[in-house]
C-alpha positions, 0 to 999 in steps of 0.5 A: 853534860846531862846535868847541865841540861845540854844547852843547845844553840838555836839556828837563828840568833839575833845580835846581842847589843847593849841597848835597849836593855831588856828588863822583863818586868818592864817589857811584860808589864800589862798586855802582850801578844805573841805569834809563833811556830812550834816545829817538832821532829816528824810532826807538822809545824804548829802555829800558836798565839800567846796572850799575856798579862803581867804585873807586880804581885802586891803581896810579895813584890815578885813579877807575875806573868800569866799566859794563855796559849792557843794553837791553830788546832784549837788546843790551849795551855795556861802558864804562870811565870813568877820572877824576882830579881836577885842581882843586876842581871839575874832572876829567880824564876818559876814556871807552872809547867816547868819541873823545877826552877828556871834560870834567868839572866839578862845581858844587854837586849837579851833574856836567857831562860833555861829550865827542865820541862820533864824528868829525866832530861827534857829541857827548854833553852830560850833566848828573847831579844828586845828589838830597838823599838822597845815594843817587840821581842823575838823569842827563839827556843830549843827543846832538847830530849836527852841532849838531842834537839827535838823541837824549835820555837820561834815567836814575835812578841809585842807589848800592848800595855803600860804595866801601871796595873799593879795590885789588880787581879790578872783576868785574861 
């Protein structure tokens, strides 16, 4: 169980449906914004905002998503995702603040991400649900430490851009 990353269910999980089909490289192309809350055990909840910009990398064909996260206390983070589709519903992915590879799989309107944040056993289990409007994603995630749920994330992400900016530099 420890080696698998101890998948934990989030307390809120929207319905998984066949349509709209979640294609992360389509939804995250261009500009996106997210507003959410991080709730950790024994700490005050932290509100945050995520400004993202995604595009196809002209050099290797992968999809790159850069995100700037700003917390309500002024703290900031910058992260970079790289995704490459490997099958009809699977992706090879990396994340700048993950410790190793990210597993990524789609099913209907859902994208499931799972990755090790820190050694030896701090994992993120993330579920993203594309809403019927095609412009909104609900993100629910659990951080587990040694298989014990430690923090929960809930976020509403909205799509603002068209994604027709392939080959341009990502300036956030």
